[in-house]
Steps between C-alpha positions, in 0.01 A plus 500: 500500500866431580739271318759250625783366298553119531743443211740689271303400187319745279159417659377614846233343723279746701402407856255654743591594855877464448710595792781643297520847354504543128837544339637827376320627197196269546151626415151374467357320214502727199149375396349622826579863418629572846777744569857379499681416817796718600855388444702513821824321420483315840272237661219646705294343781205303364164669562207326632297268274236697301666841538687688239861613583539870524718700267844579614553781246201734495635773278604275198284320248594145407432291201338155495744227415366133439626256759623238261732752341676566831621144554610386154779254498696648221851381411791729573508768229795473273721811511475711190816689419432872457720768371565787732244776458729770376396750246784491248559718191397365174799358311567681180652369175842351558456461875345150494740206539645373175393808304735734330464865586342710234747742355382844405630661187686817576331813366757688300452878522490659160824710462458864415588580142847652470536778242744434226650698215673418179797276589702668220496827689826472681713807564829505316752789439461694182782580262610861528810698415690754699389863448829598331415276205173691448668839533766396253238376254305821530806723442585292193159556360524876552846498336365299209224746445753799503732323256211421265394863501852616415508234229178626350625857527240617748749637751520874489851637408534691835408183693745295289781752574409495868518118513816499289349312213651534155302685242281261302242594240291202593346219299139589580231285651499172326396148583837433664469814722149405610613146585789647706255734678270205584777279636651778711164598631403145597834456668466817697130427604591154617800618682338781693146347515622184673667680789343428836581563863453218744415589857541305825182330591355521144485244224381484142311217347567493123276372240497489120178447312336352809784264578705521817864584426656530847523718810750777560608547860821691431572852618669790328515595132433219258375449148182300442355419165254780434261263318431314822203603708598579861284453819645663807466297817569607855691213670568681827363387834159672530231535761139559427237631746160375391172677526246369762399161379205280629598233746339310796605384840462144649136558573414629157470865605564736201835694512700739290870422491798699361800288421865577439656277223872481454580359157721518195516369145712191482445388138449799268377311199227321696389810677479698174387243240345236724223717640337820380591714799696346777418772754126450448551129527678539834218712627245238410701232667512697826123560493437131431726395796322741738168333399643165619694585807326631814665805655453669833479872582840632608557522874294188586728198468861535377550135419193490278634800300829332451334177385272686261801691358702182445194323338436796272866512395511134422181512288589813302855380438360165362260684269751758378802272442386369165495843349850592607413694823678441836291590797687542833224597741134585507414673837170663609588847621151628566194284570165654591140396501289564196276810531184296534618318816752749641261648758372167630852344523627809681232471770576121522865566539447760769268262691766228481767734633268613777424139596871408500574800723220413741628138524851625564386738776286230661791251497723759662244585766442131586872438529540802726219399728625142527855620575380739771275245678763235478772722655276621784397143583849335456680758716244466782402864492127422511297189565199482267211261490307436184259792536773753576710362216213556255449850635868588464515359144194702407635827644843454348347416155286815513788713606744367232237536224415850597866588503557347158200676363628843636843443356367403161272807491 
């Protein structure tokens, strides 16, 4: 059965024996269960009455579409505005219009604790007298003892005649004589006992009953109160070569580093009284700095060794300054791998050097071959096609590589 459209309404009237071909997309009655007509997209010649039009597309399957749905008189569809189909990033907080950006609180790194000592420990000069005063006081004490002995009559007559003393029977040892002996003895002991010799590069930290009384940096003969306790301090510029200390490189490989530290005591009272042993404290500071700063074996990268030395110097100087030590430089003078990884890292280093040497040789050979072929071609000495060029390049490469290998051997 074929269909013929008579109006543009939603209904359609079927007719038998129509002389017109069915429109595009027409099909038989869906209730009849017949197969759908093919869609051609153009008008075809009407077949004879009672015959079924042949399919124009034989290798495609079509779907049945009701006839009344093909000729619906629908109004013009209203355009619907659509946003462009672009996959955009999801807007985060503060990126939407009218919204304030969210501020992130800065995370303050916790500062490292700085060592501190008693603020009252400040170096100040001690009160001392010239050495001549001590010598004079000592001689006065000796002379007082001799005079008291003559007064008590304890000087032998021959000794008195030799010293030119007048003859005197002596008053004997009484309370007055004993008091004179005590005073002269104390004066002589204080005079001679307080004599000290100051040397260049040495200093004394003086204390009395646990209290700091001053620092002596003078040189030469001087008199210092013999009741004061003296601590000798070396204030010269000193260098210390450490023992092998544990360290690590940038990859965490265990190393053993020997450092050379140039330092001196800047504040004698802090170095002596502010810490138990300033030399041990400096050694511990160097070891702690090596644990934080990566070092590289010597002979690998010069710049990294300089950077490691500068960093070590800065860290050790900052840790040693509060105890009166002035650090000028901390330099690794010998860095080697730890015994447990020394063999493996030695093989790895040899392999890296071998690879670098091979890459250098290969680059030199390629440059030589390229230069040879280019000169032969540019000067017109030979005319090479692609095959001959490849053969020449191969032969030259083999010859240069063999020559390099013989020279290296």
